[in-house]
C-alpha positions as CSV (number, residue, x, y, z in Angstrom):
1,M,51.8,-25.6,8.8
2,A,54.2,-24.1,11.3
3,S,54.2,-25.7,14.8
4,L,54.0,-23.6,17.9
5,H,55.1,-24.8,21.3
6,S,52.9,-22.3,23.2
7,L,50.4,-21.1,20.6
8,P,47.7,-19.8,23.0
9,Y,50.3,-17.6,24.6
10,L,51.6,-16.4,21.3
11,V,48.2,-15.7,19.9
12,A,47.4,-13.7,23.0
13,L,50.5,-11.7,22.4
14,A,49.3,-10.4,19.1
15,T,46.3,-10.0,16.9
16,T,48.5,-9.8,13.9
17,F,51.1,-11.8,12.0
18,S,53.4,-10.0,9.7
19,I,54.7,-11.5,6.4
20,V,57.5,-9.3,5.1
21,I,58.0,-9.4,1.4
22,L,60.8,-8.1,-0.8
23,C,59.7,-6.4,-4.0
24,S,62.6,-6.9,-6.4
25,L,63.0,-4.2,-9.0
26,S,64.5,-6.7,-11.4
27,L,61.3,-8.8,-11.4
28,I,58.8,-6.4,-13.0
29,E,56.6,-7.8,-15.7
30,A,55.2,-5.0,-17.9
31,S,52.1,-5.6,-20.0
32,N,50.5,-2.6,-21.6
33,D,49.4,-0.4,-18.7
34,G,49.8,-3.3,-16.2
35,F,52.7,-4.8,-14.4
36,S,53.4,-7.2,-11.6
37,V,56.0,-7.3,-8.8
38,E,57.3,-10.5,-7.3
39,L,57.1,-10.5,-3.5
40,M,59.4,-12.3,-1.1
41,H,58.4,-13.6,2.3
42,R,60.4,-12.1,5.1
43,D,61.8,-15.4,6.2
44,S,62.9,-16.5,2.8
45,P,66.6,-17.3,2.8
46,K,67.0,-14.5,0.1
47,S,65.4,-11.9,2.3
48,P,67.6,-9.3,4.0
49,F,65.7,-10.0,7.2
50,Y,66.5,-13.7,7.2
51,D,68.2,-15.1,10.3
52,P,69.5,-18.6,9.7
53,S,70.0,-19.1,13.5
54,E,66.2,-18.9,14.1
55,T,64.0,-22.0,14.1
56,P,60.6,-21.9,12.4
57,Q,58.9,-21.6,15.8
58,Q,61.1,-18.7,16.7
59,R,60.5,-16.9,13.5
60,L,56.7,-17.1,13.9
61,A,56.9,-16.1,17.6
62,N,59.2,-13.1,16.7
63,T,56.8,-12.1,13.9
64,L,53.8,-12.2,16.3
65,R,55.7,-10.1,18.9
66,R,56.7,-7.5,16.3
67,S,53.1,-7.0,15.3
68,I,51.7,-6.9,18.8
69,N,50.6,-3.3,18.4
70,R,49.4,-3.6,14.9
71,V,45.8,-3.2,16.0
72,N,46.6,0.3,17.2
73,H,47.0,1.2,13.5
74,F,43.3,1.2,13.2
75,R,42.4,3.1,16.4
76,P,41.9,6.8,16.4
77,T,44.1,8.8,18.7
78,S,43.9,12.3,20.2
79,S,47.6,12.8,20.4
80,F,48.1,13.8,16.8
81,S,48.3,17.4,15.6
82,T,45.3,18.4,13.5
83,N,47.5,20.2,11.1
84,A,49.8,17.4,10.3
85,V,49.7,14.1,8.3
86,D,48.1,11.7,10.8
87,S,48.8,8.0,10.1
88,E,49.0,5.9,13.2
89,I,50.9,2.8,12.3
90,V,53.6,0.7,13.9
91,P,56.8,1.9,12.3
92,D,58.8,-1.3,12.6
93,S,56.1,-3.9,12.5
94,G,57.6,-5.1,9.2
95,E,54.4,-6.1,7.4
96,Y,55.9,-5.9,4.0
97,L,59.2,-4.7,2.6
98,M,59.1,-3.1,-0.8
99,Q,62.0,-2.0,-2.9
100,Y,61.4,0.9,-5.3
101,A,63.5,3.8,-6.6
102,V,63.3,7.5,-6.1
103,G,64.9,10.4,-8.1
104,T,66.8,10.9,-11.2
105,P,69.1,9.0,-11.5
106,P,67.0,6.5,-9.5
107,V,68.2,5.5,-6.1
108,K,66.9,2.2,-4.7
109,V,65.0,2.4,-1.4
110,F,63.5,-0.3,0.9
111,G,60.3,0.7,2.6
112,I,57.6,-1.0,4.6
113,A,54.6,-1.4,2.2
114,D,51.4,-0.8,4.1
115,T,47.8,-1.0,2.7
116,G,46.7,1.0,5.8
117,S,49.0,4.0,5.3
118,D,48.9,7.1,3.1
119,L,52.0,9.2,2.7
120,T,55.1,7.4,1.3
121,W,58.2,8.7,3.1
122,L,61.9,7.9,3.3
123,Q,64.9,9.2,5.1
124,C,66.6,12.1,3.4
125,A,69.9,14.0,3.8
126,P,70.7,16.3,5.4
127,C,69.5,14.7,8.6
128,T,68.5,16.7,11.7
129,E,68.1,13.4,13.3
130,C,67.9,10.0,11.5
131,Y,68.0,6.4,12.7
132,K,70.8,4.2,11.5
133,Q,70.2,2.8,8.0
134,K,72.1,0.1,6.3
135,D,71.8,1.6,2.8
136,P,72.9,5.2,1.9
137,I,70.3,7.8,2.9
138,F,68.7,9.5,-0.1
139,D,70.2,12.9,-1.0
140,P,67.5,15.0,-2.8
141,A,70.3,17.4,-3.9
142,K,71.5,14.7,-6.3
143,S,68.2,14.2,-8.0
144,S,67.4,16.4,-11.0
145,T,63.7,15.8,-10.6
146,Y,63.3,16.6,-6.9
147,K,61.2,19.6,-5.9
148,T,59.9,20.7,-2.6
149,V,56.2,21.5,-2.4
150,P,55.4,25.1,-1.5
151,C,52.8,25.9,1.2
152,T,50.4,27.3,-1.4
153,A,50.4,24.1,-3.5
154,P,47.3,21.9,-3.5
155,Q,49.5,18.9,-2.6
156,C,50.2,20.6,0.7
157,R,46.6,20.8,1.5
158,T,46.0,17.2,0.5
159,V,48.5,16.0,3.1
160,S,47.4,18.6,5.7
161,G,50.9,19.9,5.6
162,Q,52.1,22.8,7.6
163,C,54.7,25.6,7.3
164,V,56.9,26.3,10.2
165,R,60.5,27.1,9.2
166,S,60.1,28.2,5.6
167,N,57.7,28.4,2.7
168,N,58.2,24.6,2.1
169,C,55.3,22.4,3.0
170,E,56.2,20.1,5.9
171,Y,54.7,16.8,7.2
172,T,54.7,15.3,10.7
173,L,53.9,11.7,11.4
174,T,53.5,10.5,15.0
175,Y,53.4,6.7,15.8
176,G,51.7,4.8,18.5
177,D,55.0,3.9,20.2
178,G,56.3,7.5,20.3
179,S,58.4,7.2,17.1
180,S,58.0,10.0,14.6
181,S,59.0,11.3,11.1
182,G,59.1,14.8,9.9
183,G,60.4,16.6,6.9
184,D,59.5,18.2,3.5
185,V,56.6,17.3,1.4
186,A,58.1,16.9,-2.1
187,L,57.7,15.7,-5.7
188,D,60.0,13.3,-7.4
189,T,60.1,10.4,-9.8
190,V,59.2,7.0,-8.3
191,T,60.3,4.0,-10.3
192,L,58.9,0.5,-9.9
193,G,61.3,-1.6,-12.0
194,S,63.0,-0.3,-15.1
195,T,59.8,0.2,-17.1
196,A,57.3,1.8,-14.6
197,R,58.3,5.4,-13.8
198,F,55.9,7.9,-12.3
199,P,57.1,11.5,-12.3
200,Q,56.1,14.2,-9.8
201,T,54.9,11.7,-7.2
202,V,54.3,13.2,-3.8
203,I,56.6,11.8,-1.2
204,G,57.8,12.7,2.3
205,C,61.5,13.5,2.6
206,G,62.2,12.8,6.2
207,H,65.0,14.8,7.8
208,D,64.0,14.2,11.4
209,N,63.1,10.5,12.1
210,T,63.3,9.0,15.6
211,G,62.2,5.9,17.3
212,V,62.2,2.1,16.7
213,F,62.9,1.7,13.0
214,S,64.7,-1.1,11.2
215,N,68.1,-0.3,9.8
216,K,67.2,-2.5,6.8
217,G,64.5,-0.2,5.6
218,S,63.8,3.4,5.0
219,G,60.3,4.6,5.9
220,I,56.9,3.6,4.6
221,V,55.3,3.0,1.2
222,G,51.6,4.1,1.5
223,L,49.2,1.8,-0.4
224,G,46.1,2.9,1.4
225,N,42.9,4.5,0.1
226,S,43.5,8.2,0.7
227,A,44.3,10.6,-2.1
228,I,48.0,10.9,-1.1
229,S,48.8,7.2,-1.1
230,L,51.0,5.7,-3.8
231,V,48.2,3.7,-5.4
232,S,45.8,6.7,-5.4
233,Q,48.4,8.9,-7.1
234,L,49.1,6.2,-9.7
235,S,45.4,5.6,-10.2
236,T,45.2,7.0,-13.7
237,S,48.2,5.0,-14.9
238,I,47.0,1.7,-13.3
239,A,43.3,2.3,-14.0
240,G,42.7,2.4,-10.2
241,K,43.5,-1.3,-9.8
242,F,45.9,-3.3,-7.7
243,S,45.8,-6.9,-6.4
244,Y,47.9,-9.3,-4.5
245,C,48.1,-13.1,-4.0
246,L,50.0,-13.8,-0.8
247,V,51.6,-17.2,-0.4
248,P,50.8,-18.6,3.0
249,F,53.4,-18.1,5.7
250,D,54.4,-21.8,5.9
251,K,55.7,-21.6,2.3
252,P,58.5,-19.0,2.6
253,D,60.4,-20.0,-0.6
254,A,57.4,-19.6,-2.9
255,K,56.8,-16.2,-4.6
256,S,53.9,-13.9,-4.0
257,K,52.8,-11.1,-6.4
258,L,51.6,-7.5,-6.2
259,N,49.8,-6.5,-9.4
260,F,48.9,-3.2,-10.9
261,G,46.7,-2.1,-13.8
262,T,45.4,-4.6,-16.3
263,N,47.5,-7.3,-14.5
264,A,45.4,-6.7,-11.4
265,V,42.0,-7.6,-12.8
266,V,40.3,-10.3,-10.8
267,S,37.7,-12.2,-12.9
268,G,36.7,-15.6,-14.2
269,P,35.1,-18.7,-12.6
270,G,34.9,-18.4,-8.8
271,A,35.5,-14.6,-8.6
272,V,33.2,-12.6,-6.4
273,T,33.0,-8.9,-5.8
274,T,31.9,-6.8,-2.8
275,P,31.6,-3.0,-2.4
276,L,34.1,-0.9,-0.5
277,T,32.4,1.3,2.1
278,T,35.5,3.4,2.5
279,S,35.0,7.1,2.0
280,E,37.5,9.3,0.1
281,S,39.0,10.6,3.3
282,D,39.6,7.2,4.8
283,V,43.0,5.5,4.7
284,F,41.7,2.0,5.4
285,Y,39.8,-0.3,3.1
286,T,36.5,-1.3,4.8
287,L,33.9,-4.0,3.8
288,T,30.6,-5.1,5.1
289,L,30.5,-8.6,6.6
290,E,26.9,-9.7,6.6
291,A,27.3,-13.2,8.2
292,V,29.7,-16.1,8.8
293,S,29.0,-19.8,8.1
294,V,30.5,-22.7,10.0
295,G,29.5,-25.8,8.2
296,P,25.7,-25.8,7.7
297,T,25.2,-23.1,10.4
298,R,25.0,-19.4,9.3
299,I,25.6,-16.8,12.0
300,N,24.1,-13.5,11.4
301,P,24.8,-10.4,13.5
302,I,22.6,-10.1,16.6
303,S,21.9,-6.5,15.8
304,A,22.3,-4.1,12.9
305,K,24.7,-2.0,14.9
306,S,27.4,-2.4,12.3
307,A,25.3,-3.3,9.3
308,E,27.5,-1.3,6.8
309,G,31.2,-0.9,6.8
310,N,31.9,-3.2,9.8
311,I,35.3,-4.8,8.9
312,I,38.7,-3.6,7.7
313,I,40.5,-5.7,5.1
314,D,44.2,-5.7,5.8
315,S,47.0,-7.7,4.3
316,G,49.3,-7.0,7.2
317,T,47.2,-8.4,10.0
318,T,47.3,-12.2,10.6
319,L,44.3,-13.1,12.6
320,T,40.7,-12.2,11.7
321,V,39.2,-9.9,14.3
322,L,35.5,-10.5,14.1
323,P,32.8,-8.0,15.0
324,S,31.6,-8.6,18.5
325,N,28.0,-9.1,17.3
326,L,29.1,-12.1,15.2
327,Y,31.8,-13.6,17.3
328,T,29.7,-15.2,20.1
329,G,27.6,-17.2,17.7
330,F,30.7,-18.1,15.6
331,E,32.4,-19.6,18.6
332,A,29.3,-21.4,19.7
333,A,28.9,-23.0,16.2
334,L,32.5,-24.2,16.3
335,K,32.1,-25.8,19.7
336,A,29.0,-27.5,18.5
337,Q,30.6,-29.0,15.4
338,I,34.0,-29.8,16.7
339,K,33.6,-32.6,19.2
340,L,36.8,-32.1,21.1
341,P,37.8,-30.8,24.5
342,V,38.1,-27.1,24.7
343,V,41.4,-25.8,26.1
344,K,41.0,-23.1,28.7
345,D,44.0,-20.7,28.7
346,P,43.7,-17.4,30.6
347,E,46.4,-15.8,28.3
348,A,44.4,-16.4,25.1
349,S,41.2,-14.7,23.9
350,N,40.5,-17.1,21.1
351,L,39.1,-20.7,21.1
352,C,41.5,-23.6,21.4
353,F,41.0,-27.4,21.2
354,Y,42.9,-30.2,22.7
355,S,44.0,-31.9,19.4
356,P,47.1,-32.2,17.3
357,E,47.0,-30.0,14.3
358,S,47.9,-32.9,12.1
359,T,44.6,-34.7,12.8
360,F,42.4,-31.7,13.4
361,K,39.2,-31.7,11.3
362,V,38.3,-28.2,10.2
363,P,34.7,-27.4,9.3
364,T,34.1,-25.2,6.2
365,I,34.0,-21.5,7.1
366,I,32.5,-19.0,4.7
367,A,32.6,-15.2,5.1
368,H,29.5,-13.6,3.6
369,F,30.1,-10.1,2.3
370,T,27.5,-7.8,1.0
371,G,26.6,-8.1,-2.7
372,G,26.5,-11.9,-2.5
373,A,30.3,-12.2,-2.2
374,D,30.7,-15.5,-0.3
375,V,34.4,-16.2,0.4
376,T,35.3,-19.8,1.4
377,L,38.3,-19.6,3.7
378,S,41.2,-22.0,3.1
379,A,40.8,-24.7,5.7
380,P,44.5,-25.1,6.6
381,Y,44.7,-21.4,7.6
382,T,41.6,-21.1,9.7
383,F,43.3,-22.8,12.7
384,L,46.9,-22.9,13.9
385,G,48.4,-25.5,16.2
386,N,51.1,-27.8,17.3
387,E,51.4,-31.4,18.4
388,T,48.8,-31.0,21.3
389,I,46.7,-27.9,20.8
390,T,45.0,-26.3,17.9
391,C,43.6,-22.7,18.1
392,M,41.4,-20.8,15.7
393,A,42.8,-17.9,13.7
394,F,40.0,-15.6,14.8
395,T,39.6,-13.4,17.8
396,P,36.8,-11.1,19.1
397,A,36.9,-7.3,18.6
398,D,37.3,-5.7,21.9
399,D,36.4,-2.2,20.8
400,D,34.4,-2.6,17.6
401,I,37.6,-2.7,15.4
402,A,37.2,-5.7,13.2
403,I,39.8,-6.9,10.7
404,F,39.7,-9.4,7.9
405,G,43.3,-10.7,8.2
406,N,45.8,-12.3,5.8
407,L,45.2,-15.9,7.0
408,A,41.6,-15.5,6.0
409,Q,42.9,-14.2,2.6
410,A,45.3,-17.1,2.1
411,D,44.8,-18.9,-1.3
412,Q,42.9,-16.0,-2.7
413,L,43.7,-13.5,-5.4
414,V,42.5,-10.2,-3.8
415,G,41.8,-7.3,-6.1
416,Y,41.1,-3.7,-5.3
417,D,39.4,-1.2,-7.6
418,I,39.6,2.2,-6.0
419,V,37.7,3.8,-8.9
420,K,34.7,1.5,-8.7
421,K,35.2,1.1,-5.0
422,T,35.1,-2.7,-4.9
423,V,37.2,-5.6,-3.6
424,S,37.2,-9.0,-5.5
425,F,38.2,-12.4,-4.3
426,K,39.1,-15.5,-6.4
427,P,40.2,-18.9,-5.1
428,T,43.8,-19.2,-6.3
429,D,46.9,-21.3,-5.6
430,C,49.2,-18.3,-5.0
431,T,52.3,-20.5,-5.4
432,K,51.4,-20.8,-9.1
433,A,49.8,-17.4,-9.7
């Protein structure tokens, strides 16, 4: 596990931890109607984001700081226009970096892959205003399969597009930090590897993009639930299925996988399934957490306030943000079973103990989802620490926004079926998956 010199302070800085992955187009494994994409951790030496001058502690601290506003992704806002594509996300939080290709001939593009976003967009020429980008900006005039979407097309209504300057459907995205992207809603061929091509995929061709964006990427790859997301558009081709097995952050040289279609089926011994409570109009994937167990103690909600659809599952959020009606009992059970001094830190909102991480004994923690889906969390990733202090990787929800984060999903194959509206979990060594 990574060591932190001031973990309570860092945990207070962010409720998220971002693992950035590189999806290499040369590493697609096709199998009938399924294929898998190898994923690379942001801090792998092969990653374009890798900085050899950073220490492991600095990398983790920087990642936490980048994702400090990630929770805003899940909060509604009144600042968005009602006739524009509304997707409040942190534009440069760097959760995942995915390489794909657009157009004919295909042009490789790097975009931040996000399970909580809908429209896939990239920077396009000509630019009214674009941020600096390391790779060439996509020129739709050079693609023989590129078409703008007219205002009367159903795709325009799907993305809540608008028509201002012409008959072309236009999108507008406004982000929590004031960054924005705007341009044409269009159709073009999206290629995942040399064998998986998807013609007439709806994309956003951004001609006006401002704010804090990384020059190593171009826009967003939307993997969320709504009808306009990439996985929803590919639903027929991939049978509505995708899955991932994320290698924990302390193993940056190991490979993770993002699977589609038949390759994404999660089944066999140990697999459990729970219903999605997400509606068709929602971007986020929402589950129902019925209870949490700490060792022999089961903590049930103190009320039925959020009995259904009470927690978002998100691969880009590090810590698990527990519903407020579960957190108090959860913390009390940990204190009762871990006989160590509690560290009081005014900067931190989560529980810390005075104990080196190397000798810290972690009780078994189980998340009980509806439908009998009991997910035993991987013990090494339920707490984070250094040579003196160990803190839990959980924090209370301050406004009823609860998130099942990626540390809770470590050592699990997590599969989504957007047709059956289910999420499945299976204990898996992701370094060997």
